[in-house]
N, C-alpha and C positions, 0 to 999 in steps of 0.2 A: 405925450411923446416919451420916448425912452432915451435915457442918457447912457452912453457907453464910455466908460473910462478905462483906459489901458493901464494896468498896473503890472510892473515887472517884479517878480518875486525871486528871492535868492534860494539856492538850494540849501538844505540843512547842513550845518557844520558837523562833520563826523569826528568823533573823538574816541579815546580808548575805552570809555565806559559804555556799556550797552544801552541802547535806547529802550524806553519803556514800551513794551509790546502789548501789555494788557493791564488796564487800570484795576487796582484792587478796590474792593468796597471799603469806604471810609467809615470808621467808627468814631465815637466821641473820644477825644483825647484823654489819656490818663492824667492824673494830677502830676504836674511837673515838680521836680526837686531842684532846689537851689542850695548852694553852699552857704550855710549860716554864718560861718566864721570868715576870717580874713584869708585870702588866697594869694595875696601879693608876693609872699615869700616862697611860694611853691615853684619848683623848677619848670621852665617852659619847654614843652615838647616842640612846638612850632607856632608860627604866626604868619599873618599876611596883611598887607595894607593896600587899600585902593583910594583913589581920590574922586571927589564929586563936586559939582557946582552947587552953591547954596544961596546965592543972592538973586534978587529979582524974580524972574519967572521960574527959577529953580527951587524956590522956598518950599513948595509943597513936596517935591521929590525928596529934598533934604530932610523934611519932617518925617516922612515915611521911613527913611533910612535910619534915622535916630531912634524912632519908636521900635522898629524891628530889632535893632541892635540891643536896645534896653531889655527887650523880652528874652534875648538869648543870654545876657550877661549873668554869670554865676551858675548857669545850668550844669549839673553834674551828670556824667555818664558812668555808670558802674561797669566793671569788667563784663564783657559779653552782652551788654545791653545796647539798644539802638536809639539814636537820637533822630527824631523826626522834626524837621524844620517847621512844617505846617502845624504840628501839634503844639510846639512851643510858642511860635509867633501868633498862631490862631488866625481866624478869618479876618480878612482885611475889610473892615466896615467903618462907617462914620461913628457908630456907637463905641467902637474900640479905639477911636482916635486917629484912624487913617483918613487920608484925603486923596482927591484925584490928582494924578500926575501922568506925564507921558509914559505910554507902554507900547509894545508891539503886539497886536492881536491879529492872528491869521495873516501875518506878513505886512500889516498896515500899521503905521504909526498913528495912535489915537490917544485919548485920555482914558484912564482906568483907575479904579480904586486901588490904592496901595502902590502906585507906580514908583519904582526905585527899590522895592524890597528885593528884587533879584540881584541887586548889587551886594546886598548883605549875604544872601545865600551863596553867591559866587565867591565872595571873600572868605566865607566859612569853608567852602569846598577847597579853595586854594590852600588854606591853612591846614586842612585835613590831609591833602595830598602831600604837603611838605612834612607832615608828621607820620606818613605811612599808615594812616587810619583807613580801615576797610570801608569802602563805599558800597552801600547796599542798593541805593537808587539815586540816579542823577540823570537829568535830561538837559541837553544843550538848547540854546536859543536858535531861532530860525536864521540868525545872521550873527557875525562876530560882534562882540560888545567892546565899545571903546575904552571902558574903564579897567579892563583886565586882559592879559595876553590870550591869544587864540588857544582854544582847547582847555581853558581854565574856568569857563563860565558854568553856571548851574541855574537854570530857570525854575521858578516855582509859581504855582497858581493853586490857591486853595479850592477844593481839597485834593484835586487829582494829581497835579504835578508837584512832586515833593523831592526834597533832598534828605536822604537817610544815611547816617553814618553809624558804624558799629565799633564799639570800643574793643579792639582786638589785643589790648594790653592787660596785664594782671593787676594794674592799679587803676583807681577811678580817675577820670579826666574832668577838668572843669573848664568851661568856656568863659573867656574874659573878653569883653568888647569895650571899645572906646571910640567915640565920635567927637568931632569938633573941627572947625575951620576947614571944612571940605575934605576931611580924611576920616576913614573908618579903618580901625585896626582890630583884628580878631586874633587872639592868642589862645592856644590850647595848653593848659597847665596840668601838671601831675607827675611827670617823670623826666629824668634827664635824657637829653638827646645825644646819642652816641653815633650818629650817622649824618650824612649830608645828602640833600636832595636837590637836583637841578631839573628845571622844567625845559623840555624841548618839544617844539611842535614841528612835525614833519609834514609839510603840505604837498599835495599832489597837484597835477594839472587842474586849473580852475574849470568849473562847469558853468556854462552860460546860463543866465537867468531865464526863466520862462515868463510868459505874459498871461494876464487874466483880465477879463472884461467884467466890469460891474455895471449893472443896468439900474438906472434911476428914472422915475417918472418925472415929467415936466421939463425935460431938457430938449432944446432944439439945436441941431448943429452936428458937426463932426465930432468923433471921439477925441477926448483930450487926455493927455498923460497926467495922472493924478500923483503918482509917486514913482521915482526912479528906482530901479532894482539894482542889485549888486551881484556880481558873479559868485557862484558857489565856491566853497573852499574846503573840499574834503581833505582829511588829514588824520594824523594820529598824535595824541599828546602822551608823552612818556616822561 
C-alpha cells in the first residue's frame, strides 16, 4: 500500500541579499589563520548575540553550536580577503565532533548532522551586517528562524550552502566568539566603529503555503497531515 502524507511547505523568506543561483565547485579549504596574540583590547567594530536552549533534548544542538563557534574564534580576515564559513568550520561529521540534532531539510523537520550550526552562521551574518561588512554569499532558510529577527538569518550546509564575507576595510578583522548558558555572542574586532546600524524588516503581504504529498509503502488509510506549514513572508531586510 502507499502512504500519502500531506505536508504544507512555506514560501522562501526573501531578503536583501541575492539568493544563490549557481553552486560553485568546492575545493579543499586553504589553511586557516588565527590570531596568535591577545585580541581582547582591540576595538570592536560590531557584535551580535542570540540565545539557544541547551538542556535536555537540546544538548546535542548546543554542542554543535559551541563547536562551530570555537572553530571561528580568533580567525583573522586580511583586507580584501574573504571568510568562508564552511572552510573554517569544516564538514560536520562525527569524526570532527559534531552530533545529530534537529534541522530543516527540504521543508521538513528532521535530525541531521551538525544541527544548530546555522545559528552560528546567522549570528555571524548579523554581526557582519551591523559592521557594514561586504556579504559575498548568503542564503536564507526556507522559513523564519526563531532565534534571530526576520531577514537576519543565514543557512549553511557543507559544502554547497555557504556564508562568505569580504573584509572591505583597510585593517585586518578578527572574529571573537563566546558561548555559554544558552547564549552565543560573536564580535568582529579590529577598528573603531564611527557609525550606527539599525535593522528593519519590511514585510509584504503573506503568501499562502503550498502542499506536498509524500508516498510511503505499507500504509493503509486516508492521507494524514505530517507537518503543518507556515505562510510565506516575502520582504526586504535593510
